[in-house]
Each structure stands twice: as C-alpha cells, then as structure tokens.
C-alpha positions, 0 to 999 in steps of 0.5 A: 489551504494555499496552493504552495502547500499542495505543491509541496505534497505533490513535489514530495510524492513525485520525488518519492516515486522516482526514488522508489523506482530507481532502487527497485530497478537495481534488483533487476538485471535487465528490465525497467519501469515503463511510464504511462501518463494519463488524464482524469476526466474532471481535471488532473491525472497521473503517472503510472509506472509498471514493471513486469516479468523480471527475475525479482519482480513478476509484476509491480507498479508505483503510481502517482496521481493528482486528481480534482473535481466537483463531486465526490463518489459515494465511497467518500461521502458515505461516512463523511456527509460534510464533504458533499457539495465540495470541490476536491483534490486528491494526491497520492502515491500507491505501490504494489510489488508482486515478487516472483520468488515465493520467499519474497513477500508482496508489499503494498504502500500508499500515502495520500493527501485529500482536500475538499473546499467550499466557498466561504467555508474552512477547507476539510483536509487530511493525510492518510496511508501506510505500508503493509507486508504480505509474506508467503513463507514465515521468516521471523527476522523479516517480520521483526525488521519490517515492524522495527522500521515501521516503529522508527518511522513513528517514534519522533511523533510520539511513543503511542503512534506506532502501536496505534497505527500498527493496530489500525493496520491489523484491523484494516487488512483483515479478511472477515470472511476468512478470519485471517489477516492479509499479511503481517501488517505494518502501518495504516492511518487516515483522516490525519489532521489534528497535528496541523499541516506541517507536522502531519506532512512531516509524518507522511514523509517519514512513512514514505521515506521508511518504505525502502529501508523496510522492504529492500533488505528483505528482498535482498535476503530472500530473492535468490533462495531456490524454490519449486512447484510446491512453493509457487503453488502456495504463493498463487493460492495466497495471492488469491486472498490478496485479490479478495481483499482488494476487490471486496474491502479496499477503500482506495479501490472503491474510491478509484472505481466510483470516482471514474478513475483510470481502471488500469492504474487502480487494478494494477495492484492485482497479481498477474497470476493467482489461484483458488482451491476448494477447502485447502488445508496446510500440511501439519507442521509445515512452513505453510501451517506455521504461516497460518498459525503464527503470522496471519494473526495480529501479533506484537512483533517487537 
C-alpha cells in the first residue's frame, strides 16, 4: 500500500470532520466545537472535537484519529490471527451526537481504514464503518428518510449492497441481553476490500457524504418540539441502553481501550446523563410502547 493512498484517506476524513462540525454548529445559536489534539503512545494521534450544553446538542463529538504501532491488541487479533506480528495503521472518523430534545434521535457514525504490513508479505487492509440512528420517540417519516438516504449511499455499488449492510447493522447493534435493537439501524460494514482500493474508498466516501443529508433534516424537523419531564425521563432511560451497548459489545470501544488509545476520546460516545430503572415497562398504547413494538426490531423501512 503506497503512502499516497493512505494520505488520500486521511485528507478525506479530515475534510469530512470539518464539514460535519460546520453544519452541526449551524443548529446552535451560541456554542461551537472545541478541538483537542492528542498523540498516540506508539505514533500518530488525532483531533477530538467536542460540543456540549447547546440548545440542540447536549453533548457531541466528532473525532479523527490516525494511529500506528507494532503490536495489535487482542480485540484485533482474536478473530484475525494473521494480523499478529504486523505493523499497523488505523485511520478513522467517529461521531456521536446526543441531542437535548428527546424528540431528536441520537446518532452514531464511523468510517475507518485499517492496514497491517509485514516485510516481504502482502499488506492486509480493509475499510469499515457505517451510521445508525437511535430515536427515543417513533416517527415513521424520520425512519424512512434515514433508510432511504442510506440506500442512496449504496445504490451505485450494487442493488444488494444496502440490504446486506442494513441487515449487518441490525445484527451488530443488537443488545442480546435485552433482546432489542439499539435503534433503527442504518448501515454497517467491515473488512471491505474485495472491490479493490479505489472502489472501496469510493464507497467509504459515499457513506460519509450521506451522513449529513440523512441526519440534519430530522434534527431540523424535531428540535423545537415542546417536551416535558416524561419525555426527558424516557430519553435518559433509553440512553442507558446506549451505554450498555458501548461498554459491553462495541468493537471500536474495545479496540481503543485495549490498544492504549486516548480514553477521553474513546468514551466521548457516552451520554452526559443516563438512568436505569428496575423492571420498567411502557404504558399500554403509549408512544413509548410503540417505539418498543414497531421500532426496536429489525424492519424493512423501505
């Protein structure tokens, strides 16, 4: 893998970070992202951008990283033993936005490139990522818009791509101990290299470029809806599920912590407030019950 190809990926991720932060700031009257640069212990580093206490975004982060080293953590080699003993580089952009208004969904997106090299052997590389939506209140039009935009990101790469990566997302963001999905899904892909570098990179860019068109219209539609203590309490309760997934199942969190990554940036994805209630059940025929019955299950939204 030539250095110029790695630089192409890096340049794209940094540009996408700038574009996303700029557009999200337009949803706020007074606050802006704060940037924090950091260095990785064996080489490289990143730029974390965090925003908090806004009228729209209660807490959010859009983080870029480019790290490299000689030894991979156990989370990376457990299922890929051929990576052992290789130098590695990992580049990625990861974001999580926790809105203040319970009618605006939480959103997560991540796109990444990984390469592991060893002298006199072919490089092992792949792209991965996707985006997924976690609503607290059920709006059919929002879910359909989200998935139509996800499908638009995939269509140029084959009619089977969206169904495949949508299904993968449903399976990945699933809380087994709760028997429910984290949200309504979106796209998830990993180990993508069978199209060749150029086409795989094109797909990564398509996914990255479709994040804002997928999310911003929903934010703008919902951020000014009045809400009360009931909606806020349910939002915090559902955020507890988000915490459970990220700390128990998420591979990116495990990789970051096991590789000695920057803890502040890795755990940026956690909400500022969350709650847990013992054996809570939604009221019959309520919006909260509708979320459980119709939205927190794998579903064909198109």
